[in-house]
DORO-749518 format. One record per residue (C-alpha): x negated, y negated, z negated; residue number from 1; residue in one letter. Coordinates in Angstrom, 2 decimals, padded with zeros to 5 digits. Layout:
DORO-749518
{site {X Y Z} NUM "a"},
...
***
This chain:
DORO-749518
{site {-092.50 -158.68 -091.89} 1 "m"},
{site {-094.31 -155.74 -093.44} 2 "t"},
{site {-095.76 -152.80 -091.48} 3 "s"},
{site {-093.02 -150.59 -093.01} 4 "d"},
{site {-090.36 -152.96 -091.69} 5 "q"},
{site {-091.83 -152.97 -088.20} 6 "t"},
{site {-091.94 -149.18 -088.16} 7 "r"},
{site {-088.29 -149.07 -089.21} 8 "r"},
{site {-087.45 -151.45 -086.37} 9 "l"},
{site {-089.17 -149.10 -083.94} 10 "s"},
{site {-087.20 -146.11 -085.13} 11 "r"},
{site {-083.96 -148.01 -084.61} 12 "r"},
{site {-085.11 -149.21 -081.20} 13 "g"},
{site {-084.35 -152.85 -082.13} 14 "f"},
{site {-080.66 -151.94 -082.36} 15 "l"},
{site {-078.55 -153.59 -085.03} 16 "q"},
{site {-081.65 -154.95 -086.75} 17 "a"},
{site {-083.16 -155.99 -083.40} 18 "g"},
{site {-082.23 -159.60 -082.94} 19 "a"},
{site {-080.82 -159.98 -086.45} 20 "a"},
{site {-083.92 -158.68 -088.18} 21 "g"},
{site {-086.31 -160.59 -086.00} 22 "l"},
{site {-084.47 -163.90 -085.93} 23 "a"},
{site {-082.90 -163.81 -089.38} 24 "g"},
{site {-079.30 -164.12 -088.13} 25 "a"},
{site {-076.47 -161.61 -087.54} 26 "p"},
{site {-075.81 -160.25 -084.08} 27 "l"},
{site {-072.83 -162.31 -083.03} 28 "a"},
{site {-072.86 -161.65 -079.31} 29 "a"},
{site {-070.18 -159.26 -078.11} 30 "c"},
{site {-072.68 -157.48 -075.87} 31 "a"},
{site {-075.00 -156.81 -078.79} 32 "a"},
{site {-072.10 -155.51 -080.88} 33 "e"},
{site {-071.06 -153.30 -077.97} 34 "s"},
{site {-074.59 -151.93 -077.64} 35 "d"},
{site {-074.72 -151.15 -081.34} 36 "s"},
{site {-071.39 -149.35 -081.22} 37 "a"},
{site {-072.49 -147.38 -078.18} 38 "a"},
{site {-075.67 -146.30 -079.94} 39 "s"},
{site {-073.63 -144.91 -082.82} 40 "r"},
{site {-071.49 -142.87 -080.41} 41 "r"},
{site {-074.47 -141.17 -078.79} 42 "r"},
{site {-075.45 -137.82 -080.30} 43 "p"},
{site {-078.53 -137.61 -082.47} 44 "a"},
{site {-081.70 -137.16 -080.43} 45 "l"},
{site {-083.29 -133.90 -081.55} 46 "t"},
{site {-085.87 -131.55 -080.07} 47 "r"},
{site {-084.12 -129.22 -077.59} 48 "p"},
{site {-084.28 -125.50 -078.27} 49 "e"},
{site {-084.73 -124.16 -074.76} 50 "g"},
{site {-085.14 -125.53 -071.25} 51 "i"},
{site {-081.70 -125.05 -069.66} 52 "d"},
{site {-079.02 -127.68 -069.12} 53 "d"},
{site {-077.07 -126.74 -072.25} 54 "v"},
{site {-080.10 -127.26 -074.48} 55 "a"},
{site {-080.70 -130.70 -072.94} 56 "w"},
{site {-077.08 -131.91 -072.75} 57 "a"},
{site {-077.45 -134.18 -075.78} 58 "h"},
{site {-080.59 -135.69 -074.22} 59 "v"},
{site {-078.70 -136.45 -071.02} 60 "r"},
{site {-076.14 -138.37 -073.07} 61 "e"},
{site {-078.85 -140.86 -074.06} 62 "q"},
{site {-078.73 -142.34 -070.52} 63 "f"},
{site {-076.17 -144.70 -069.02} 64 "i"},
{site {-076.43 -143.90 -065.31} 65 "l"},
{site {-073.20 -144.50 -063.40} 66 "e"},
{site {-071.02 -141.35 -063.46} 67 "p"},
{site {-071.28 -139.39 -060.22} 68 "g"},
{site {-074.74 -140.73 -059.37} 69 "t"},
{site {-077.83 -138.50 -059.52} 70 "a"},
{site {-081.24 -140.10 -059.90} 71 "y"},
{site {-084.19 -138.10 -058.56} 72 "m"},
{site {-086.70 -140.86 -057.84} 73 "n"},
{site {-088.33 -141.14 -061.24} 74 "n"},
{site {-091.83 -141.09 -059.71} 75 "a"},
{site {-091.09 -144.53 -058.26} 76 "s"},
{site {-089.32 -146.10 -061.21} 77 "l"},
{site {-088.15 -144.38 -064.36} 78 "g"},
{site {-084.62 -144.55 -065.69} 79 "m"},
{site {-084.92 -145.77 -069.29} 80 "p"},
{site {-082.63 -144.35 -071.96} 81 "p"},
{site {-079.92 -146.67 -073.24} 82 "a"},
{site {-081.87 -147.29 -076.46} 83 "a"},
{site {-084.77 -148.73 -074.44} 84 "v"},
{site {-082.48 -151.08 -072.49} 85 "a"},
{site {-080.84 -152.19 -075.73} 86 "e"},
{site {-084.24 -152.77 -077.35} 87 "a"},
{site {-085.26 -155.07 -074.50} 88 "v"},
{site {-082.04 -157.05 -074.92} 89 "g"},
{site {-082.53 -157.32 -078.67} 90 "a"},
{site {-086.05 -158.63 -078.17} 91 "g"},
{site {-084.85 -161.38 -075.83} 92 "y"},
{site {-082.13 -162.30 -078.31} 93 "q"},
{site {-084.81 -162.68 -080.96} 94 "a"},
{site {-086.69 -165.10 -078.72} 95 "l"},
{site {-083.49 -167.01 -077.95} 96 "s"},
{site {-082.34 -167.39 -081.55} 97 "r"},
{site {-085.68 -168.38 -083.11} 98 "e"},
{site {-088.32 -168.67 -080.36} 99 "p"},
{site {-091.40 -169.17 -082.52} 100 "l"},
{site {-090.43 -166.66 -085.18} 101 "q"},
{site {-089.29 -164.18 -082.53} 102 "g"},
{site {-092.56 -164.53 -080.63} 103 "k"},
{site {-094.67 -164.06 -083.74} 104 "n"},
{site {-092.74 -161.09 -085.05} 105 "e"},
{site {-092.50 -159.34 -081.67} 106 "l"},
{site {-096.24 -159.81 -081.23} 107 "g"},
{site {-096.93 -158.45 -084.70} 108 "a"},
{site {-094.70 -155.46 -084.04} 109 "f"},
{site {-096.48 -154.66 -080.76} 110 "i"},
{site {-099.91 -154.90 -082.41} 111 "a"},
{site {-099.07 -152.98 -085.58} 112 "s"},
{site {-096.71 -150.33 -084.21} 113 "d"},
{site {-096.51 -149.99 -080.42} 114 "v"},
{site {-100.21 -150.07 -079.54} 115 "v"},
{site {-101.36 -147.68 -082.31} 116 "p"},
{site {-098.56 -145.22 -081.54} 117 "r"},
{site {-099.22 -145.34 -077.81} 118 "l"},
{site {-102.94 -144.84 -078.40} 119 "a"},
{site {-102.27 -141.84 -080.64} 120 "a"},
{site {-099.88 -140.42 -078.04} 121 "y"},
{site {-102.66 -140.69 -075.43} 122 "l"},
{site {-105.41 -139.33 -077.67} 123 "g"},
{site {-107.25 -142.63 -077.83} 124 "a"},
{site {-108.23 -145.22 -080.43} 125 "a"},
{site {-106.03 -148.31 -080.66} 126 "a"},
{site {-108.93 -150.59 -079.73} 127 "d"},
{site {-109.58 -148.58 -076.55} 128 "e"},
{site {-106.28 -149.53 -074.87} 129 "i"},
{site {-104.57 -152.73 -073.77} 130 "v"},
{site {-101.07 -153.17 -072.41} 131 "l"},
{site {-100.61 -154.30 -068.80} 132 "t"},
{site {-097.70 -154.88 -066.45} 133 "r"},
{site {-098.31 -151.62 -064.56} 134 "n"},
{site {-100.93 -149.18 -063.33} 135 "a"},
{site {-101.74 -151.42 -060.35} 136 "t"},
{site {-102.87 -154.24 -062.61} 137 "e"},
{site {-104.86 -151.84 -064.79} 138 "a"},
{site {-106.56 -150.21 -061.80} 139 "l"},
{site {-107.57 -153.63 -060.49} 140 "h"},
{site {-108.96 -154.60 -063.90} 141 "m"},
{site {-111.07 -151.46 -063.97} 142 "g"},
{site {-112.37 -151.88 -060.43} 143 "a"},
{site {-113.24 -155.54 -060.93} 144 "i"},
{site {-114.99 -154.80 -064.21} 145 "g"},
{site {-117.36 -152.00 -063.17} 146 "v"},
{site {-120.96 -153.15 -062.83} 147 "r"},
{site {-121.88 -152.77 -059.14} 148 "l"},
{site {-124.42 -154.36 -056.82} 149 "k"},
{site {-124.67 -154.53 -053.02} 150 "p"},
{site {-125.33 -151.08 -051.57} 151 "g"},
{site {-123.74 -149.19 -054.45} 152 "d"},
{site {-121.12 -146.66 -053.41} 153 "e"},
{site {-117.67 -145.76 -054.70} 154 "v"},
{site {-116.09 -142.42 -053.81} 155 "l"},
{site {-112.30 -142.19 -053.58} 156 "i"},
{site {-110.07 -139.41 -052.26} 157 "t"},
{site {-107.86 -139.44 -049.20} 158 "s"},
{site {-104.76 -139.13 -051.38} 159 "q"},
{site {-105.16 -142.33 -053.38} 160 "e"},
{site {-102.26 -144.75 -053.70} 161 "h"},
{site {-102.96 -148.19 -052.16} 162 "p"},
{site {-103.12 -149.54 -055.73} 163 "a"},
{site {-106.08 -147.26 -056.32} 164 "g"},
{site {-107.78 -147.94 -052.99} 165 "r"},
{site {-107.36 -151.66 -052.35} 166 "r"},
{site {-109.30 -152.98 -055.38} 167 "p"},
{site {-112.38 -151.15 -054.14} 168 "w"},
{site {-111.88 -152.53 -050.63} 169 "e"},
{site {-111.70 -155.98 -052.22} 170 "f"},
{site {-115.02 -155.39 -053.93} 171 "r"},
{site {-116.53 -154.06 -050.71} 172 "a"},
{site {-115.61 -157.30 -048.94} 173 "r"},
{site {-116.66 -159.54 -051.82} 174 "r"},
{site {-119.69 -157.75 -053.28} 175 "d"},
{site {-121.13 -155.67 -050.44} 176 "g"},
{site {-120.50 -152.26 -051.98} 177 "i"},
{site {-119.56 -149.27 -049.84} 178 "k"},
{site {-116.32 -147.28 -050.24} 179 "v"},
{site {-116.47 -143.65 -049.13} 180 "n"},
{site {-113.44 -141.37 -048.81} 181 "t"},
{site {-113.46 -137.62 -049.33} 182 "v"},
{site {-110.68 -135.73 -047.57} 183 "f"},
{site {-108.61 -133.53 -049.90} 184 "i"},
{site {-106.08 -131.23 -048.19} 185 "p"},
{site {-102.39 -131.59 -049.03} 186 "s"},
{site {-101.70 -129.19 -050.60} 187 "p"},
{site {-105.13 -128.00 -051.69} 188 "f"},
{site {-105.89 -124.40 -052.53} 189 "e"},
{site {-107.47 -124.60 -055.97} 190 "s"},
{site {-109.29 -126.71 -058.51} 191 "e"},
{site {-112.57 -125.25 -057.25} 192 "d"},
{site {-111.82 -126.46 -053.74} 193 "q"},
{site {-111.35 -130.04 -054.98} 194 "v"},
{site {-114.50 -129.87 -057.10} 195 "l"},
{site {-116.51 -128.57 -054.19} 196 "g"},
{site {-115.28 -131.19 -051.73} 197 "l"},
{site {-115.95 -134.04 -054.15} 198 "v"},
{site {-119.40 -132.75 -055.08} 199 "e"},
{site {-120.38 -132.51 -051.41} 200 "e"},
{site {-119.28 -136.12 -050.85} 201 "a"},
{site {-121.36 -137.61 -053.68} 202 "l"},
{site {-124.58 -139.36 -052.70} 203 "t"},
{site {-127.53 -140.73 -054.70} 204 "p"},
{site {-125.91 -144.18 -054.34} 205 "a"},
{site {-122.50 -143.14 -055.77} 206 "t"},
{site {-121.77 -145.20 -058.87} 207 "r"},
{site {-117.99 -144.68 -059.28} 208 "v"},
{site {-115.65 -141.73 -058.71} 209 "l"},
{site {-112.03 -142.93 -058.46} 210 "a"},
{site {-109.12 -140.52 -058.15} 211 "f"},
{site {-105.55 -139.75 -059.26} 212 "c"},
{site {-104.61 -137.55 -062.17} 213 "h"},
{site {-101.48 -136.66 -060.18} 214 "v"},
{site {-101.14 -137.84 -056.59} 215 "t"},
{site {-098.05 -139.57 -055.23} 216 "r"},
{site {-097.13 -136.23 -053.69} 217 "g"},
{site {-097.36 -134.41 -057.02} 218 "g"},
{site {-100.70 -132.65 -056.55} 219 "h"},
{site {-102.53 -132.17 -059.87} 220 "l"},
{site {-106.26 -132.88 -059.79} 221 "y"},
{site {-108.75 -131.13 -062.14} 222 "p"},
{site {-109.41 -134.33 -064.10} 223 "v"},
{site {-111.50 -132.94 -066.94} 224 "t"},
{site {-113.86 -131.14 -064.58} 225 "r"},
{site {-114.16 -134.13 -062.23} 226 "l"},
{site {-114.92 -136.49 -065.12} 227 "c"},
{site {-117.54 -134.08 -066.49} 228 "a"},
{site {-119.16 -133.89 -063.04} 229 "m"},
{site {-119.29 -137.68 -062.87} 230 "a"},
{site {-120.68 -138.07 -066.38} 231 "r"},
{site {-123.45 -135.55 -065.71} 232 "a"},
{site {-124.60 -137.76 -062.81} 233 "r"},
{site {-124.23 -141.12 -064.58} 234 "g"},
{site {-121.18 -141.97 -062.46} 235 "i"},
{site {-118.23 -143.95 -063.85} 236 "v"},
{site {-114.94 -142.01 -063.65} 237 "s"},
{site {-111.91 -144.18 -062.87} 238 "h"},
{site {-108.57 -142.33 -063.11} 239 "v"},
{site {-105.12 -143.36 -061.88} 240 "d"},
{site {-102.63 -141.77 -064.30} 241 "g"},
{site {-099.46 -143.46 -063.04} 242 "a"},
{site {-097.81 -140.13 -062.22} 243 "q"},
{site {-099.00 -138.28 -065.31} 244 "a"},
{site {-098.25 -140.14 -068.54} 245 "v"},
{site {-094.86 -139.08 -069.89} 246 "g"},
{site {-094.50 -135.95 -067.73} 247 "m"},
{site {-096.90 -133.70 -069.64} 248 "f"},
{site {-099.46 -134.08 -072.46} 249 "p"},
{site {-102.31 -136.44 -071.66} 250 "v"},
{site {-105.27 -136.41 -074.05} 251 "d"},
{site {-107.84 -138.98 -072.98} 252 "l"},
{site {-110.52 -137.64 -075.30} 253 "r"},
{site {-110.16 -134.24 -073.68} 254 "e"},
{site {-110.09 -135.64 -070.14} 255 "l"},
{site {-113.26 -137.66 -070.73} 256 "g"},
{site {-112.47 -140.41 -068.21} 257 "s"},
{site {-114.32 -143.72 -068.51} 258 "d"},
{site {-111.24 -145.70 -067.47} 259 "t"},
{site {-107.63 -144.53 -067.25} 260 "y"},
{site {-104.71 -146.57 -065.93} 261 "s"},
{site {-101.01 -145.77 -066.09} 262 "a"},
{site {-097.55 -147.19 -065.61} 263 "s"},
{site {-095.25 -146.66 -068.57} 264 "l"},
{site {-092.05 -147.39 -066.65} 265 "h"},
{site {-092.20 -144.12 -064.73} 266 "k"},
{site {-092.27 -140.79 -066.59} 267 "w"},
{site {-092.53 -142.31 -070.07} 268 "l"},
{site {-089.21 -144.08 -069.33} 269 "l"},
{site {-090.41 -147.44 -070.60} 270 "g"},
{site {-089.06 -150.82 -069.46} 271 "p"},
{site {-090.07 -152.05 -066.02} 272 "q"},
{site {-093.24 -154.10 -066.25} 273 "g"},
{site {-095.17 -151.97 -068.74} 274 "t"},
{site {-098.50 -150.23 -068.23} 275 "g"},
{site {-101.70 -149.37 -070.06} 276 "v"},
{site {-105.43 -149.68 -069.39} 277 "f"},
{site {-107.90 -147.49 -071.30} 278 "h"},
{site {-111.65 -147.88 -071.43} 279 "v"},
{site {-113.60 -145.24 -073.34} 280 "r"},
{site {-115.58 -146.97 -076.09} 281 "r"},
{site {-118.89 -145.55 -074.83} 282 "d"},
{site {-118.19 -146.96 -071.36} 283 "a"},
{site {-117.82 -150.60 -072.41} 284 "r"},
{site {-121.33 -151.47 -071.26} 285 "d"},
{site {-120.43 -150.23 -067.76} 286 "q"},
{site {-116.93 -151.71 -067.47} 287 "v"},
{site {-116.74 -155.43 -068.16} 288 "l"},
{site {-113.76 -157.68 -068.76} 289 "s"},
{site {-112.11 -158.97 -065.59} 290 "a"},
{site {-111.20 -162.19 -067.41} 291 "f"},
{site {-113.73 -163.26 -070.06} 292 "a"},
{site {-117.31 -164.24 -069.22} 293 "h"},
{site {-118.34 -164.05 -072.87} 294 "d"},
{site {-116.95 -160.58 -073.62} 295 "a"},
{site {-119.17 -158.09 -075.45} 296 "t"},
{site {-118.95 -154.33 -076.07} 297 "p"},
{site {-117.81 -155.18 -079.61} 298 "e"},
{site {-115.17 -157.61 -078.31} 299 "a"},
{site {-114.55 -156.39 -074.73} 300 "p"},
{site {-111.60 -158.73 -073.98} 301 "a"},
{site {-109.87 -156.44 -071.51} 302 "y"},
{site {-106.41 -157.81 -072.31} 303 "q"},
{site {-104.95 -159.91 -069.45} 304 "p"},
{site {-104.63 -163.49 -070.74} 305 "p"},
{site {-101.52 -165.62 -070.86} 306 "g"},
{site {-097.91 -165.12 -071.85} 307 "t"},
{site {-096.82 -161.48 -071.86} 308 "a"},
{site {-093.34 -159.95 -071.69} 309 "g"},
{site {-093.04 -159.39 -075.42} 310 "l"},
{site {-089.50 -157.93 -075.40} 311 "p"},
{site {-090.36 -155.27 -072.81} 312 "v"},
{site {-093.60 -154.38 -074.57} 313 "r"},
{site {-091.87 -154.16 -077.93} 314 "a"},
{site {-089.21 -151.90 -076.38} 315 "a"},
{site {-091.96 -149.35 -075.68} 316 "l"},
{site {-091.39 -148.44 -079.32} 317 "g"},
{site {-088.01 -147.05 -078.30} 318 "a"},
{site {-089.61 -145.12 -075.40} 319 "s"},
{site {-092.11 -143.58 -077.80} 320 "l"},
{site {-089.25 -142.76 -080.18} 321 "d"},
{site {-087.58 -140.88 -077.33} 322 "f"},
{site {-090.57 -138.80 -076.26} 323 "v"},
{site {-091.58 -138.09 -079.86} 324 "e"},
{site {-088.05 -136.88 -080.65} 325 "a"},
{site {-087.77 -134.49 -077.70} 326 "v"},
{site {-091.46 -133.47 -077.58} 327 "g"},
{site {-093.83 -133.93 -074.65} 328 "i"},
{site {-094.48 -130.18 -074.37} 329 "e"},
{site {-090.72 -129.72 -074.09} 330 "q"},
{site {-090.55 -132.45 -071.41} 331 "v"},
{site {-093.22 -130.63 -069.39} 332 "a"},
{site {-091.39 -127.30 -069.70} 333 "a"},
{site {-088.02 -128.82 -068.79} 334 "r"},
{site {-089.34 -130.68 -065.73} 335 "t"},
{site {-091.18 -127.57 -064.57} 336 "r"},
{site {-087.98 -125.53 -064.97} 337 "y"},
{site {-086.03 -128.01 -062.82} 338 "l"},
{site {-088.66 -128.29 -060.09} 339 "s"},
{site {-089.08 -124.50 -059.95} 340 "d"},
{site {-085.33 -124.14 -059.46} 341 "y"},
{site {-085.39 -126.83 -056.77} 342 "l"},
{site {-088.20 -125.04 -054.94} 343 "k"},
{site {-086.32 -121.74 -055.07} 344 "s"},
{site {-083.26 -123.40 -053.50} 345 "r"},
{site {-085.32 -125.21 -050.87} 346 "l"},
{site {-087.12 -122.01 -049.92} 347 "a"},
{site {-083.78 -120.56 -048.84} 348 "a"},
{site {-083.05 -123.46 -046.47} 349 "l"},
{site {-083.87 -122.87 -042.82} 350 "e"},
{site {-086.57 -125.18 -041.46} 351 "g"},
{site {-087.92 -126.30 -044.86} 352 "v"},
{site {-091.65 -126.19 -045.66} 353 "t"},
{site {-092.57 -126.77 -049.29} 354 "i"},
{site {-095.79 -128.77 -049.59} 355 "l"},
{site {-096.19 -128.88 -053.37} 356 "s"},
{site {-099.12 -126.96 -054.80} 357 "g"},
{site {-098.57 -123.22 -055.12} 358 "p"},
{site {-099.51 -122.92 -058.82} 359 "t"},
{site {-099.05 -124.93 -062.05} 360 "p"},
{site {-102.79 -125.61 -061.94} 361 "a"},
{site {-102.42 -127.55 -058.68} 362 "t"},
{site {-098.95 -129.10 -058.98} 363 "s"},
{site {-097.43 -131.38 -061.59} 364 "c"},
{site {-094.19 -130.30 -063.31} 365 "p"},
{site {-091.82 -132.96 -062.03} 366 "g"},
{site {-092.43 -133.94 -058.38} 367 "s"},
{site {-091.68 -131.77 -055.34} 368 "t"},
{site {-092.47 -132.63 -051.70} 369 "i"},
{site {-091.27 -130.78 -048.63} 370 "f"},
{site {-090.71 -131.24 -044.91} 371 "e"},
{site {-087.44 -130.41 -043.21} 372 "q"},
{site {-087.51 -129.62 -039.51} 373 "e"},
{site {-085.78 -132.28 -037.42} 374 "g"},
{site {-085.35 -134.67 -040.35} 375 "v"},
{site {-087.06 -138.05 -040.63} 376 "d"},
{site {-087.96 -138.49 -044.28} 377 "a"},
{site {-087.27 -142.23 -044.39} 378 "v"},
{site {-083.85 -141.79 -042.81} 379 "e"},
{site {-083.12 -138.92 -045.19} 380 "a"},
{site {-083.42 -141.23 -048.20} 381 "v"},
{site {-080.48 -143.38 -047.11} 382 "s"},
{site {-078.44 -140.45 -045.76} 383 "l"},
{site {-078.71 -138.52 -049.03} 384 "v"},
{site {-077.71 -141.63 -050.97} 385 "a"},
{site {-074.68 -142.23 -048.71} 386 "q"},
{site {-073.46 -138.64 -048.59} 387 "r"},
{site {-074.29 -137.43 -052.08} 388 "g"},
{site {-074.88 -140.50 -054.27} 389 "r"},
{site {-078.32 -139.07 -054.94} 390 "i"},
{site {-081.45 -141.24 -055.06} 391 "h"},
{site {-084.64 -139.65 -053.69} 392 "i"},
{site {-087.79 -140.86 -051.93} 393 "d"},
{site {-089.92 -140.20 -048.86} 394 "e"},
{site {-093.55 -139.16 -048.62} 395 "h"},
{site {-094.74 -140.15 -045.16} 396 "q"},
{site {-098.45 -140.02 -045.88} 397 "r"},
{site {-101.29 -137.49 -046.11} 398 "d"},
{site {-100.19 -136.37 -042.63} 399 "g"},
{site {-096.70 -135.45 -043.85} 400 "h"},
{site {-093.17 -136.43 -042.87} 401 "n"},
{site {-092.02 -135.30 -046.28} 402 "a"},
{site {-089.20 -135.88 -048.73} 403 "i"},
{site {-090.12 -136.35 -052.40} 404 "r"},
{site {-087.81 -135.26 -055.22} 405 "i"},
{site {-088.86 -136.20 -058.76} 406 "s"},
{site {-086.73 -134.50 -061.39} 407 "t"},
{site {-086.81 -135.58 -065.03} 408 "h"},
{site {-085.27 -134.12 -068.17} 409 "v"},
{site {-081.85 -135.72 -067.55} 410 "y"},
{site {-081.32 -134.00 -064.19} 411 "n"},
{site {-079.27 -130.80 -063.99} 412 "t"},
{site {-079.02 -127.60 -062.00} 413 "i"},
{site {-075.66 -128.81 -060.64} 414 "a"},
{site {-077.29 -131.99 -059.32} 415 "e"},
{site {-079.99 -129.96 -057.60} 416 "i"},
{site {-077.34 -127.71 -056.03} 417 "d"},
{site {-075.52 -130.82 -054.80} 418 "r"},
{site {-078.75 -132.19 -053.33} 419 "l"},
{site {-079.47 -128.95 -051.47} 420 "v"},
{site {-075.94 -128.96 -050.02} 421 "e"},
{site {-076.51 -132.46 -048.65} 422 "v"},
{site {-079.93 -131.53 -047.28} 423 "l"},
{site {-078.42 -128.49 -045.54} 424 "a"},
{site {-076.19 -130.87 -043.60} 425 "g"},
{site {-079.06 -132.99 -042.30} 426 "l"},
{site {-079.75 -134.36 -039.76} 427 "p"},
{site {-076.22 -134.15 -038.37} 428 "a"},
***
């Protein structure tokens, strides 16, 4: 298979040519034929001209969510477009029809198309990233790999996800390092406030600064400034980007992080079980492989060993097709438009306190957290699902009893209105 052929497969999302092209046989399965027919019925995916529901109606038609159900929990697990689901299926058919050929050609496609395109999308070189199962795995790889000795200190923030905190606790127990935590208010006032609090918490023994790009609650940290602060002090910057990649532009060269970890099955709408780990080339002498004792800066061997989920990784090509077609700047504008509308509706509800950052500089576009007087956030998740067929999440952390709504491009104003109606009826 030539590089031109693999690129063509990506553009078609492994549909029609998916299993047939990879395994050298026609798609005979009824399901595959049905998927192909469905793909032809969907409207062409073009860049929306505007941010309102009308402009994004053809994008919404790319998804196969059950009619009448509204999905607003994308920050937990993304809802892949139909083309991504079909690409996964086509990849598994390839492995089933001709296992060895399918394995080889899927692997070649991932190496020649998916990884370079993903790297370019992230503003990185192809040899600076490896694919993982999720951000959790990538964060662990980074934490295990950093050169540390007993007595060295790692600074994390109070808003880190357990996936970002626990690897350092593991190293503290195993290697005798010390993990310090700087308290960051939720919400915080400004970028300067975060910078000041972190700077005050650094000590002469701090060797790593680990923090989220976007917190689970949707607070946006000043990543570029934090990474520059760390670099000026010879400190490794270790960034959790699970809630950032796919929601707004992420340029790793601009951010300047030494390591960056992300899930691709959240905002990028990739298949479940896909993530990425980035190590800046100049940081390879500070961040070692978690797997290979004989790795070198020239051959860093960051890739987790063993059999990988080739069909789901190959289907990332379809996810990249999607975001490239609609435009990441347009995704950011659309998600901001929806969350701003949600906040305006919530502000009119009695007993609601919005906890999301007050400005675009301190809050991400797509996630909104709020507390509702007299409402238990965990109970609200099931009540909203029962009464409105709407999937949301809770945010009982950072001292909050909060509800989290994560709106993506496929959500609508009508769905938000429906959600607010259900919330108005809680807790009765």
